[in-house]
C-alpha positions as CSV (number, residue, x, y, z in Angstrom):
1,X,42.3,-54.0,95.2
2,X,45.0,-51.4,95.6
3,X,46.8,-50.6,98.9
4,X,47.2,-46.9,99.3
5,X,49.7,-46.0,102.0
6,X,48.2,-42.6,102.8
7,X,46.0,-39.7,101.6
8,X,46.9,-36.1,101.5
9,X,48.1,-33.8,104.3
10,X,45.4,-31.7,105.9
11,X,44.9,-28.1,105.0
12,X,44.2,-25.8,108.0
13,X,45.4,-23.0,110.1
14,X,44.3,-21.3,113.4
15,X,41.6,-19.4,111.5
16,X,39.8,-22.5,110.2
17,X,36.1,-22.3,111.2
18,X,34.8,-25.4,109.4
19,X,36.5,-28.8,108.9
20,X,35.3,-30.6,105.7
21,X,36.2,-34.3,105.7
22,X,35.9,-36.5,102.7
23,X,36.4,-40.2,102.7
24,X,39.6,-40.9,100.7
25,X,41.1,-39.4,97.5
26,X,39.8,-40.7,94.2
27,X,42.1,-42.0,91.5
28,X,41.9,-38.6,89.7
29,X,42.6,-36.8,92.9
30,X,45.6,-39.0,93.5
31,X,46.9,-38.3,90.0
32,X,46.4,-34.6,90.5
33,X,48.0,-34.9,94.0
34,X,45.3,-32.8,95.7
35,X,41.8,-33.0,97.0
36,X,38.9,-33.2,94.5
37,X,41.1,-33.4,91.4
38,X,38.3,-34.9,89.3
39,X,37.0,-31.9,87.2
40,X,33.5,-33.4,87.4
41,X,33.5,-33.4,91.2
42,X,31.3,-30.5,92.4
43,X,33.3,-29.7,95.6
44,X,35.4,-26.8,94.3
45,X,32.4,-25.2,92.3
46,X,30.2,-25.5,95.4
47,X,32.6,-24.1,98.0
48,X,34.1,-21.4,95.8
49,X,30.7,-20.5,94.5
50,X,29.4,-20.0,98.0
51,X,32.0,-17.3,98.6
52,X,31.4,-15.8,95.1
53,X,34.9,-16.8,93.8
54,X,36.1,-18.7,90.7
55,X,37.7,-22.1,91.2
56,X,41.5,-21.7,91.4
57,X,43.4,-23.7,88.9
58,X,46.6,-24.3,90.8
59,X,46.9,-26.4,94.0
60,X,48.7,-23.6,95.8
61,X,45.9,-21.2,94.9
62,X,43.3,-23.7,96.2
63,X,45.2,-24.0,99.5
64,X,45.3,-20.2,99.7
65,X,41.6,-20.0,99.0
66,X,40.8,-22.5,101.8
67,X,43.0,-20.8,104.4
68,X,41.8,-17.3,103.5
69,X,38.2,-18.4,103.8
70,X,38.6,-20.4,107.1
71,X,38.0,-23.8,105.6
72,X,40.0,-26.8,106.8
73,X,40.1,-29.8,104.5
74,X,41.1,-33.4,105.0
75,X,39.9,-37.0,104.6
76,X,38.7,-39.2,107.4
77,X,40.6,-42.2,106.0
78,X,44.3,-41.9,106.3
79,X,45.2,-45.3,104.8
80,X,43.2,-48.1,103.2
81,X,42.7,-50.7,100.6
82,X,40.5,-49.4,97.8
83,X,39.4,-50.4,94.3
84,X,39.7,-47.4,92.0
85,X,37.6,-44.6,93.5
86,X,34.8,-46.6,94.9
87,X,34.1,-45.6,98.5
88,X,32.1,-48.8,99.1
89,X,35.3,-50.8,98.4
90,X,37.3,-49.1,101.2
91,X,38.6,-51.9,103.5
92,X,41.2,-52.3,106.2
93,X,41.3,-48.6,106.8
94,X,43.2,-46.4,109.3
95,X,41.2,-43.4,110.5
96,X,42.8,-40.0,110.4
97,X,44.0,-38.7,113.7
98,X,41.8,-35.6,114.0
99,X,43.9,-34.3,116.9
100,X,46.4,-33.2,114.2
101,X,43.9,-30.6,112.9
102,X,42.0,-30.0,116.1
103,X,45.2,-29.1,117.9
104,X,45.7,-26.2,115.5
105,X,42.2,-24.9,115.0
106,X,38.8,-24.9,116.6
107,X,36.1,-25.5,114.0
108,X,32.6,-24.6,114.7
109,X,31.3,-27.4,112.4
110,X,32.6,-30.6,110.9
111,X,31.0,-31.3,107.5
112,X,31.2,-34.9,106.2
113,X,31.3,-35.1,102.4
114,X,29.2,-38.2,101.7
115,X,27.9,-41.3,103.4
116,X,31.1,-43.2,103.7
117,X,32.9,-40.3,105.3
118,X,30.0,-39.8,107.7
119,X,29.9,-43.6,108.6
120,X,33.6,-43.8,109.3
121,X,33.7,-40.5,111.2
122,X,30.7,-41.4,113.4
123,X,32.2,-44.7,114.3
124,X,35.5,-43.2,115.3
125,X,34.5,-39.7,116.5
126,X,30.8,-39.7,117.0
127,X,31.2,-38.2,120.5
128,X,33.7,-35.6,119.5
129,X,31.9,-32.7,121.1
130,X,31.8,-30.6,118.0
131,X,28.7,-30.3,115.8
132,X,28.9,-32.4,112.7
133,X,26.7,-32.8,109.7
134,X,26.4,-35.4,106.9
135,X,26.3,-33.7,103.5
136,X,25.6,-35.2,100.1
137,X,28.7,-36.4,98.3
138,X,30.0,-34.0,95.7
139,X,31.3,-36.9,93.6
140,X,30.1,-37.1,90.0
141,X,28.9,-40.6,90.9
142,X,26.2,-39.0,93.1
143,X,23.6,-37.7,90.6
144,X,21.5,-36.4,93.5
145,X,24.0,-34.0,95.1
146,X,22.0,-31.3,96.9
147,X,23.9,-28.1,96.6
148,X,21.5,-26.3,98.9
149,X,22.5,-28.6,101.8
150,X,26.1,-27.5,101.2
151,X,25.2,-23.9,101.1
152,X,23.2,-24.2,104.3
153,X,26.1,-25.8,106.1
154,X,28.5,-23.1,105.0
155,X,26.0,-20.4,105.8
156,X,25.6,-21.8,109.4
157,X,29.3,-21.0,109.9
158,X,30.0,-18.1,107.7
159,X,26.6,-16.5,107.5
160,X,24.8,-15.6,104.2
161,X,27.3,-14.4,101.7
């Protein structure tokens, strides 16, 4: 069990129309020092693909992509104990203070990347007053990731692209 002091800072601005919340950064993401740093994770391919763009290589370019496209990104867990990258091992967690993001943007939808993110979000923010949806985890550990569900959620906010 490893104690992680905190995840990454949120990415958002006043133009953010969707807030995507993961659970907590994986080991590879922590090594890369940015969200979805595991090259096998489908997140960047799905989101960039929806907008018809290639996946940026550099962190700064990923941030610019998110902001230009109106996508806010953060994790619902700010601090926790975790073994490796296994969401099911998350214990003694501190939930992210969503007022940090919601004070600076007004998302039309909150998309939860995977079951653990959804479970923690619903427990802490289930009555938030903003529509939210549980999406299949983009993790390589989830062999049944439904890309269509992701496209539908993005299309609900951004229309068909």
